[in-house]
N, CA and C of each residue as an Amber inpcrd file, in Angstrom:
protein
   492
   0.8290000  -1.1770000   0.0000000   0.0000000   0.0000000   0.0000000
   0.8770000   1.2450000   0.0000000   0.3800000   2.2470000  -0.6770000
   1.0840000   3.5180000  -0.7830000   0.1880000   4.5840000  -0.1770000
   0.7160000   5.3380000   0.7610000  -0.0590000   6.4010000   1.3830000
   0.4480000   7.7360000   0.8520000  -0.3690000   8.3950000   0.0320000
  -0.0010000   9.7120000  -0.4940000  -0.2290000  10.8090000   0.5330000
  -0.9650000  10.4770000   1.5670000  -1.3150000  11.4860000   2.5640000
  -2.4170000  12.3890000   2.0450000  -2.4990000  13.5740000   2.6110000
  -3.5050000  14.5510000   2.1960000  -2.8590000  15.5210000   1.2090000
  -3.5310000  15.7470000   0.0940000  -3.0040000  16.6830000  -0.9000000
  -3.3770000  18.1230000  -0.5480000  -4.4200000  18.2790000   0.2400000
  -4.8640000  19.5850000   0.7460000  -5.0610000  19.4470000   2.2450000
  -5.0700000  20.5540000   2.9230000  -5.2580000  20.5060000   4.3730000
  -6.6440000  19.9900000   4.7600000  -7.6330000  20.2410000   3.9110000
  -9.0000000  19.8210000   4.2480000  -9.4520000  18.5980000   3.4520000
  -8.5170000  17.8510000   2.8620000  -8.9080000  16.6790000   2.0670000
  -8.6800000  15.3900000   2.8470000  -9.2360000  14.3460000   2.3350000
  -9.1040000  13.0140000   2.9150000  -7.7640000  12.3930000   2.4880000
  -7.1860000  11.5880000   3.3460000  -5.9340000  10.9010000   3.0470000
  -6.1210000   9.9720000   1.8390000  -5.1410000   9.9500000   0.9400000
  -5.2270000   9.1290000  -0.2680000  -4.3510000   7.8880000  -0.0920000
  -5.0000000   6.7230000  -0.2040000  -4.2900000   5.4460000  -0.0590000
  -4.4000000   4.6980000  -1.3740000  -3.2450000   4.2680000  -1.8980000
  -3.1720000   3.5780000  -3.1790000  -2.7160000   2.1430000  -2.9760000
  -3.0990000   1.2960000  -3.9150000  -2.6920000  -0.1060000  -3.8490000
  -2.2450000  -0.5520000  -5.2410000  -1.0770000  -1.2030000  -5.3090000
  -0.5870000  -1.7080000  -6.5890000  -1.2140000  -3.0640000  -6.8710000
  -1.6680000  -3.2300000  -8.0960000  -2.2850000  -4.4740000  -8.5440000
  -1.2270000  -5.3460000  -9.2310000  -1.4820000  -6.6430000  -9.3800000
  -0.5080000  -7.5340000 -10.0210000  -0.1000000  -7.0950000 -11.4370000
  -0.9960000  -6.3900000 -12.1430000  -0.6980000  -5.9470000 -13.5150000
   0.1040000  -4.6440000 -13.5530000   0.4740000  -4.1150000 -12.3860000
   1.2520000  -2.8820000 -12.3230000   0.4180000  -1.6250000 -12.1700000
  -0.8780000  -1.7400000 -12.3550000  -1.7420000  -0.5720000 -12.1520000
  -1.7430000  -0.2100000 -10.6690000  -1.8470000   1.0670000 -10.3950000
  -1.9440000   1.5480000  -9.0250000  -3.3000000   2.2270000  -8.9040000
  -4.1250000   1.7270000  -7.9900000  -5.4810000   2.2330000  -7.8360000
  -5.7000000   2.7830000  -6.4360000  -6.5410000   3.7870000  -6.3710000
  -6.8860000   4.4010000  -5.0910000  -7.9400000   3.5310000  -4.3980000
  -7.6900000   3.2010000  -3.1230000  -8.6600000   2.3950000  -2.3780000
  -9.3360000   3.2100000  -1.2720000  -8.9610000   4.4830000  -1.1570000
  -9.5330000   5.3090000  -0.1030000 -10.6850000   6.1880000  -0.5890000
 -10.8540000   6.3010000  -1.8850000 -11.8960000   7.1510000  -2.4590000
 -12.7540000   6.3270000  -3.4180000 -13.9640000   6.7670000  -3.6400000
 -14.8560000   6.0590000  -4.5540000 -14.5730000   6.4810000  -5.9950000
 -15.0520000   5.6740000  -6.9150000 -14.8960000   5.9470000  -8.3380000
 -16.1970000   6.5220000  -8.8890000 -16.0780000   7.3100000  -9.9590000
 -17.2920000   7.8070000 -10.6020000 -17.8490000   6.7170000 -11.5200000
 -18.9200000   7.0090000 -12.2320000 -19.5810000   5.9920000 -13.0570000
 -18.7250000   5.5130000 -14.2210000 -17.6890000   6.2680000 -14.5720000
 -16.7810000   5.8590000 -15.6570000 -15.5510000   5.1310000 -15.1280000
 -15.4520000   4.9650000 -13.8150000 -14.3350000   4.2300000 -13.2240000
 -13.1610000   5.0960000 -12.7970000 -13.2890000   6.4170000 -12.9200000
 -12.2140000   7.3270000 -12.5150000 -12.3410000   7.6870000 -11.0410000
 -11.2110000   7.7140000 -10.3360000 -11.2100000   8.1580000  -8.9400000
 -11.2080000   9.6730000  -8.9360000 -12.1510000  10.2400000  -8.2010000
 -12.2420000  11.6960000  -8.1200000 -11.8780000  12.1310000  -6.7080000
 -11.1450000  13.2510000  -6.6510000 -10.7780000  13.8170000  -5.3590000
 -11.0560000  15.3200000  -5.3840000 -11.0780000  15.9000000  -4.1960000
 -11.2070000  17.3580000  -4.0840000  -9.7840000  17.8940000  -3.9930000
  -9.4160000  18.7600000  -4.9550000  -8.0610000  19.2870000  -5.0180000
  -8.1120000  20.7560000  -5.4400000  -7.4900000  21.6030000  -4.6450000
  -7.4980000  23.0520000  -4.9050000  -8.9030000  23.6070000  -5.1190000
  -9.8350000  23.1240000  -4.2970000 -11.2060000  23.6310000  -4.3350000
 -12.0730000  23.0920000  -5.4490000 -11.5670000  22.1240000  -6.2350000
 -12.3480000  21.5620000  -7.3390000 -12.3040000  20.0400000  -7.2750000
 -13.3110000  19.4170000  -7.8760000 -13.2920000  17.9630000  -8.0280000
 -12.4360000  17.6430000  -9.2420000 -11.4370000  16.7980000  -9.0450000
 -10.5020000  16.4420000 -10.1060000 -10.3620000  14.9290000 -10.1690000
  -9.9730000  14.4420000 -11.3100000  -9.6420000  13.0240000 -11.4480000
  -8.2280000  12.8340000 -10.9070000  -8.0800000  11.8440000 -10.0470000
  -6.8110000  11.6270000  -9.3420000  -5.6280000  11.4440000 -10.2880000
  -5.7990000  10.6910000 -11.3640000  -4.6680000  10.4480000 -12.2590000
  -4.1520000  11.7520000 -12.8730000  -5.0470000  12.7110000 -13.1210000
  -4.6260000  14.0100000 -13.6720000  -3.8220000  14.8030000 -12.6400000
  -4.2700000  14.7500000 -11.3970000  -3.5570000  15.4510000 -10.3260000
  -2.1570000  14.8600000 -10.1680000  -2.0670000  13.5480000 -10.1490000
  -0.7670000  12.8890000  -9.9920000   0.1500000  13.2290000 -11.1660000
  -0.3870000  13.2240000 -12.3810000   0.4150000  13.5740000 -13.5560000
   0.9470000  15.0080000 -13.4240000   0.0770000  15.9210000 -13.0200000
   0.4800000  17.3310000 -12.9000000   1.4830000  17.5440000 -11.7650000
   1.3890000  16.7540000 -10.7220000   2.3510000  16.8670000  -9.6290000
   3.7570000  16.5050000 -10.1140000   3.8400000  15.5700000 -11.0530000
   5.1570000  15.1450000 -11.5610000   5.6440000  16.0330000 -12.7060000
   4.7470000  16.3580000 -13.6560000   5.1750000  17.0320000 -14.8850000
   4.7190000  18.4890000 -15.0280000   3.8730000  18.9520000 -14.1420000
   3.3770000  20.3190000 -14.2560000   2.0440000  20.3890000 -14.9850000
   1.6210000  21.5860000 -15.2400000   0.3040000  21.8430000 -15.8390000
   0.1610000  21.1440000 -17.1870000  -1.0400000  20.6310000 -17.4300000
  -1.3510000  19.9750000 -18.7030000  -1.6830000  21.0830000 -19.7140000
  -0.9510000  21.1300000 -20.8270000  -1.1940000  22.1930000 -21.8120000
  -2.6190000  22.1600000 -22.3680000  -3.1180000  23.3220000 -22.7280000
  -4.4600000  23.4430000 -23.3040000  -4.5560000  22.5680000 -24.5570000
  -5.6510000  21.8720000 -24.6890000  -5.8770000  21.0030000 -25.8380000
  -5.2790000  19.6110000 -25.6960000  -4.5980000  19.3660000 -24.5860000
  -3.9910000  18.0570000 -24.3630000  -4.7480000  17.3360000 -23.2480000
  -4.6120000  16.0320000 -23.2200000  -5.2140000  15.2460000 -22.1560000
  -4.2600000  14.1450000 -21.7450000  -4.6010000  13.4640000 -20.6640000
  -3.7600000  12.3820000 -20.1560000  -4.4260000  11.0620000 -20.5240000
  -3.6300000  10.2010000 -21.1730000  -4.1360000   8.9150000 -21.6410000
  -3.5920000   7.7860000 -20.7720000  -4.3970000   6.7420000 -20.6250000
  -3.9900000   5.5450000 -19.8920000  -3.4660000   4.5090000 -20.8810000
  -2.1840000   4.1670000 -20.7970000  -1.6160000   3.1190000 -21.6530000
  -2.2180000   1.7640000 -21.2910000  -2.6650000   1.6300000 -20.0530000
  -3.1900000   0.3580000 -19.5440000  -4.6950000   0.2050000 -19.7560000
  -5.3660000   1.2280000 -20.2580000  -6.8210000   1.2150000 -20.4650000
  -7.6140000   1.0290000 -19.1760000  -7.0160000   1.3730000 -18.0490000
  -7.6890000   1.2420000 -16.7510000  -7.9370000   2.6460000 -16.2010000
  -9.1800000   3.1270000 -16.2560000  -9.4520000   4.4970000 -15.7960000
  -9.1490000   4.7170000 -14.3120000  -9.0970000   3.6660000 -13.5300000
  -8.8020000   3.7880000 -12.1010000  -7.3080000   3.9040000 -11.8230000
  -6.4840000   3.5920000 -12.8130000  -5.0390000   3.5590000 -12.6100000
  -4.4500000   4.9650000 -12.5190000  -3.5490000   5.1350000 -11.5530000
  -2.8340000   6.4100000 -11.4370000  -1.3240000   6.1690000 -11.3470000
  -0.8750000   5.0340000 -11.9010000   0.5520000   4.7450000 -11.9910000
   1.1480000   5.6840000 -13.0390000   2.0650000   6.5320000 -12.6430000
   2.6390000   7.5310000 -13.5360000   3.2600000   6.8940000 -14.7780000
   3.7500000   5.6450000 -14.6460000   4.3410000   4.9320000 -15.7810000
   3.2800000   4.4900000 -16.8000000   2.0230000   4.4640000 -16.3910000
   0.9240000   4.0560000 -17.2780000   0.2350000   5.2490000 -17.9140000
   0.6890000   6.4480000 -17.5990000   0.0440000   7.6680000 -18.0900000
   0.9270000   8.3630000 -19.1140000   0.2970000   8.9330000 -20.1400000
   1.0380000   9.7290000 -21.1140000   0.1500000  10.8410000 -21.6350000
   0.7700000  11.9110000 -22.0440000   0.0400000  13.0700000 -22.5520000
  -0.2470000  12.8590000 -24.0330000  -1.3320000  13.4230000 -24.5130000
  -1.6600000  13.3180000 -25.9280000  -2.8680000  14.1660000 -26.2660000
  -3.2540000  14.0940000 -27.5100000  -4.4180000  14.8390000 -27.9870000
  -5.6490000  13.9400000 -27.9280000  -6.7810000  14.5390000 -28.1510000
  -8.0190000  13.7690000 -28.2120000  -7.9470000  12.7670000 -29.3720000
  -7.3350000  13.1890000 -30.4770000  -7.1830000  12.3010000 -31.6290000
  -6.3240000  11.0870000 -31.2540000  -5.2320000  11.3180000 -30.4970000
  -4.3970000  10.2050000 -30.0280000  -5.2330000   9.2320000 -29.2020000
  -6.0840000   9.7780000 -28.3500000  -6.9100000   8.9630000 -27.4640000
  -7.9030000   8.1060000 -28.2620000  -8.5000000   8.6990000 -29.2900000
  -9.4390000   7.9610000 -30.1340000  -8.6990000   6.8720000 -30.9110000
  -7.5070000   7.1890000 -31.4090000  -6.6880000   6.1920000 -32.1140000
  -6.3750000   5.0220000 -31.1870000  -6.0020000   5.3250000 -29.9420000
  -5.7600000   4.2640000 -28.9510000  -6.9960000   3.3880000 -28.8120000
  -8.1460000   4.0220000 -28.6670000  -9.4020000   3.3140000 -28.4430000
  -9.6850000   2.3420000 -29.5900000  -9.5040000   2.8060000 -30.8260000
  -9.7730000   1.9540000 -31.9860000  -8.7460000   0.8310000 -32.0770000
  -7.4600000   1.1610000 -31.9270000  -6.4100000   0.1440000 -32.0250000
  -6.5400000  -0.9210000 -30.9490000  -7.0530000  -0.5470000 -29.8020000
  -7.1720000  -1.4980000 -28.6930000  -8.5390000  -2.1650000 -28.6350000
  -9.3950000  -1.8760000 -29.6370000 -10.6910000  -2.5410000 -29.7260000
 -11.6990000  -2.1000000 -28.6850000 -11.5990000  -0.8370000 -28.2220000
 -12.5460000  -0.3560000 -27.2210000 -13.6460000   0.4950000 -27.8170000
 -13.6240000   0.7170000 -29.1310000 -14.6880000   1.5040000 -29.7490000
 -15.9250000   0.6350000 -29.9190000 -17.0570000   1.2580000 -30.1600000
 -18.3070000   0.4990000 -30.1820000 -18.4210000  -0.4610000 -31.3640000
 -17.6300000  -0.2650000 -32.4220000 -17.7100000  -1.1570000 -33.5610000
 -16.7580000  -2.3410000 -33.4680000 -15.6670000  -2.1920000 -32.7390000
 -14.6600000  -3.2550000 -32.6700000 -14.4490000  -3.7710000 -31.2530000
 -15.4070000  -3.5850000 -30.4160000 -15.2480000  -3.9260000 -29.0080000
 -14.8850000  -5.3980000 -28.8470000 -13.7630000  -5.6420000 -28.1970000
 -13.3050000  -7.0090000 -27.9660000 -13.6540000  -7.4840000 -26.5600000
 -14.4950000  -6.7340000 -25.8910000 -14.9000000  -7.1480000 -24.5580000
 -16.1540000  -7.9970000 -24.7010000 -16.0670000  -9.2920000 -24.4610000
 -17.1940000 -10.1970000 -24.6880000 -18.4710000  -9.7620000 -23.9870000
 -18.3340000  -9.1230000 -22.8360000 -19.5470000  -8.7300000 -22.1190000
 -20.3080000  -7.6170000 -22.8240000 -19.7120000  -6.9930000 -23.8640000
 -20.3880000  -5.9380000 -24.6180000 -20.6760000  -6.3400000 -26.0530000
 -20.2700000  -7.5080000 -26.4640000 -20.4250000  -7.9310000 -27.8490000
 -21.7860000  -8.5540000 -28.1120000 -22.2300000  -8.3840000 -29.3520000
 -23.3900000  -9.0890000 -29.8730000 -24.6050000  -9.0960000 -28.9860000
 -25.0830000 -10.2880000 -28.6810000 -26.3180000 -10.4300000 -27.9150000
 -26.1710000  -9.9060000 -26.4860000 -24.9460000  -9.7110000 -26.0170000
 -24.7210000  -9.1720000 -24.6710000 -24.7890000  -7.6510000 -24.6290000
 -24.8560000  -7.0120000 -25.7910000 -24.9500000  -5.5640000 -25.8530000
 -26.3900000  -5.1660000 -25.5690000 -26.5850000  -4.2340000 -24.6420000
 -27.9370000  -3.8610000 -24.2240000 -28.7740000  -3.2610000 -25.3460000
 -28.1380000  -2.6730000 -26.3500000 -28.9050000  -2.0670000 -27.4410000
 -29.0480000  -3.0120000 -28.6400000 -28.6200000  -4.2480000 -28.4890000
 -28.6750000  -5.2220000 -29.5680000 -30.1080000  -5.6180000 -29.9080000
 -30.3770000  -5.7930000 -31.2110000 -31.6880000  -6.2590000 -31.6680000
 -31.5930000  -7.5510000 -32.4660000 -30.3570000  -8.0270000 -32.6730000
 -30.1470000  -9.2070000 -33.5170000 -29.4850000 -10.3370000 -32.7410000
 -29.6920000 -11.5550000 -33.2480000 -28.9170000 -12.6690000 -32.6980000
 -27.8360000 -13.0400000 -33.7170000 -26.9670000 -13.9550000 -33.3680000
 -25.8270000 -14.2950000 -34.2230000 -26.2620000 -14.8800000 -35.5640000
 -27.2820000 -15.6900000 -35.5680000 -27.7530000 -16.2920000 -36.8240000
 -28.2810000 -15.2290000 -37.7710000 -28.9950000 -14.2380000 -37.2370000
 -29.5030000 -13.1490000 -38.0740000 -28.3550000 -12.3310000 -38.6670000
 -27.3210000 -12.0860000 -37.8660000 -26.1640000 -11.3310000 -38.3570000
 -25.4740000 -12.0970000 -39.4820000 -25.3210000 -13.3930000 -39.3120000
 -24.7090000 -14.2110000 -40.3610000 -25.5390000 -14.1470000 -41.6440000
 -26.8590000 -14.2330000 -41.4910000 -27.7520000 -14.1610000 -42.6490000
 -27.6090000 -12.8120000 -43.3540000 -27.5640000 -11.7400000 -42.5830000
 -27.4020000 -10.3940000 -43.1560000 -26.0780000 -10.3000000 -43.9030000
 -25.0130000 -10.7440000 -43.2670000 -23.6810000 -10.6260000 -43.8540000
 -23.5740000 -11.3820000 -45.1870000 -24.1730000 -12.5490000 -45.2380000
 -24.0720000 -13.3990000 -46.4240000 -25.1380000 -13.1090000 -47.4840000
 -26.1520000 -12.3440000 -47.1330000 -27.2810000 -12.0960000 -48.0290000
 -26.9170000 -11.2150000 -49.2190000 -27.5990000 -11.4700000 -50.3360000
 -27.4500000 -10.6580000 -51.5510000 -28.5850000  -9.6310000 -51.6590000
 -29.5170000  -9.6540000 -50.7000000 -30.6140000  -8.6850000 -50.7150000
 -30.0740000  -7.2810000 -50.4760000 -30.8350000  -6.2760000 -50.8740000
 -30.4180000  -4.8840000 -50.6720000 -30.4520000  -4.5370000 -49.1790000
 -29.6990000  -3.5380000 -48.8240000 -29.6790000  -3.0730000 -47.4260000
 -31.0750000  -2.6550000 -46.9870000 -31.8060000  -2.0240000 -47.9100000
 -33.1640000  -1.5810000 -47.6030000 -34.0630000  -2.7690000 -47.2560000
 -34.0220000  -3.8200000 -48.0810000 -34.8720000  -4.9990000 -47.8430000
 -34.4660000  -5.7240000 -46.5530000 -33.1540000  -5.8190000 -46.3110000
 -32.6910000  -6.4720000 -45.0800000 -33.1050000  -5.6670000 -43.8480000
 -32.9950000  -4.3610000 -43.9350000 -33.3880000  -3.5030000 -42.8110000
 -34.8700000  -3.6770000 -42.5040000 -35.6540000  -3.7350000 -43.5440000
 -37.0940000  -3.9280000 -43.3920000 -37.3910000  -5.3010000 -42.7760000
 -36.7150000  -6.3210000 -43.2710000 -36.9260000  -7.6990000 -42.8090000
 -36.6020000  -7.8590000 -41.3220000 -35.4980000  -7.2470000 -40.8700000
 -35.0490000  -7.4400000 -39.4890000 -35.4560000  -6.3060000 -38.5410000
 -36.1110000  -5.2840000 -39.0780000 -36.5860000  -4.1780000 -38.2290000
 -35.4520000  -3.3450000 -37.6470000 -34.4110000  -3.1570000 -38.4310000
 -33.2680000  -2.3450000 -37.9970000 -32.9480000  -1.3310000 -39.0960000
 -32.0140000  -0.4490000 -38.8360000 -31.6880000   0.5900000 -39.8110000
 -30.8100000   0.0610000 -40.9500000 -30.8970000   0.7790000 -42.0740000
 -30.0390000   0.4710000 -43.2180000 -28.5720000   0.6430000 -42.8350000
 -28.3030000   1.6280000 -41.9990000 -26.9320000   1.8870000 -41.5460000
 -26.3730000   0.6770000 -40.8170000 -27.1730000   0.0600000 -39.9740000
 -26.7240000  -1.1270000 -39.2490000 -26.3880000  -2.2510000 -40.2290000
 -27.2150000  -2.4290000 -41.2460000 -26.9550000  -3.4560000 -42.2690000
 -25.6120000  -3.1750000 -42.9450000 -25.4000000  -1.9400000 -43.3450000
 -24.1530000  -1.5580000 -44.0290000 -22.9490000  -1.7860000 -43.1210000
 -23.0650000  -1.3970000 -41.8530000 -21.9570000  -1.5710000 -40.9100000
 -21.6300000  -3.0510000 -40.6900000 -22.6410000  -3.9050000 -40.6860000
 -22.4000000  -5.3470000 -40.5580000 -21.6730000  -5.8550000 -41.7990000
 -22.1280000  -5.4390000 -42.9750000 -21.5090000  -5.8940000 -44.2260000
 -20.0870000  -5.3600000 -44.3950000 -19.8090000  -4.1920000 -43.8240000
 -18.4570000  -3.6170000 -43.8870000 -17.5640000  -4.1020000 -42.7340000
 -18.0960000  -4.9760000 -41.9110000 -17.3850000  -5.5120000 -40.7400000
 -17.0140000  -4.4240000 -39.7420000 -17.8920000  -3.4450000 -39.6110000
 -17.6870000  -2.4000000 -38.6150000 -18.5670000  -2.6520000 -37.3900000
 -19.4850000  -3.5740000 -37.5270000 -20.2840000  -4.0850000 -36.4070000
 -20.2560000  -5.6030000 -36.5150000 -20.1960000  -6.2720000 -35.3840000
 -20.1980000  -7.7320000 -35.3190000 -19.0010000  -8.3290000 -36.0600000
 -17.9150000  -7.5800000 -36.2040000 -16.7460000  -8.0500000 -36.9590000
 -16.1670000  -9.3300000 -36.3730000 -16.2020000  -9.4690000 -35.0670000
 -15.6810000 -10.6690000 -34.4120000 -16.4240000 -11.9190000 -34.8810000
 -17.6730000 -11.7490000 -35.3540000 -18.4670000 -12.8780000 -35.8370000
 -18.3280000 -13.0210000 -37.3540000 -18.4420000 -11.9110000 -38.0850000
 -18.4220000 -11.9790000 -39.5510000 -17.0330000 -12.3060000 -40.0910000
 -15.9810000 -12.0500000 -39.3270000 -14.6240000 -12.4080000 -39.7720000
 -14.4930000 -13.9030000 -40.0230000 -15.2980000 -14.6830000 -39.3340000
 -15.2250000 -16.1510000 -39.4670000 -15.9850000 -16.6570000 -40.7030000
 -16.7130000 -15.7730000 -41.3910000 -17.5650000 -16.2030000 -42.4890000
 -16.8970000 -16.1110000 -43.8590000 -15.7330000 -15.5000000 -43.9270000
 -15.0440000 -15.3440000 -45.2320000 -14.1810000 -16.5370000 -45.5550000
């Protein structure tokens, strides 16, 4: 355990714990709905990893943000953090399969996705079908865009990749 102490005179003590994967997470504060640890710092609510980054490297330049190399929003290990642009962050997301079209997290794929309207057999039928996008959309009660994204392997790619 790592005790950062209090960052402000009126703040709560910050206690961190290193995980087996090298991530360092705060165990003394709660996380927000996105998994980030928030603390009160200099009179404002801040994400802990940003505060830690700024303590080591100084102010974050305008237009820049701090990215997690480990994809763990709770992590505040300085070695897992790097500065970059929003575009860099989106590129990371796509390359690591965290975007909504290439999500490699099984709990969010296909029938496990809360907004899903199709099952795997229907997706296979759509992908292999010679019918127009309009007719398929009508048949399955979904948008033409969804049909196109399935055929372009931008949705359900983990399933349609096996069909070629």
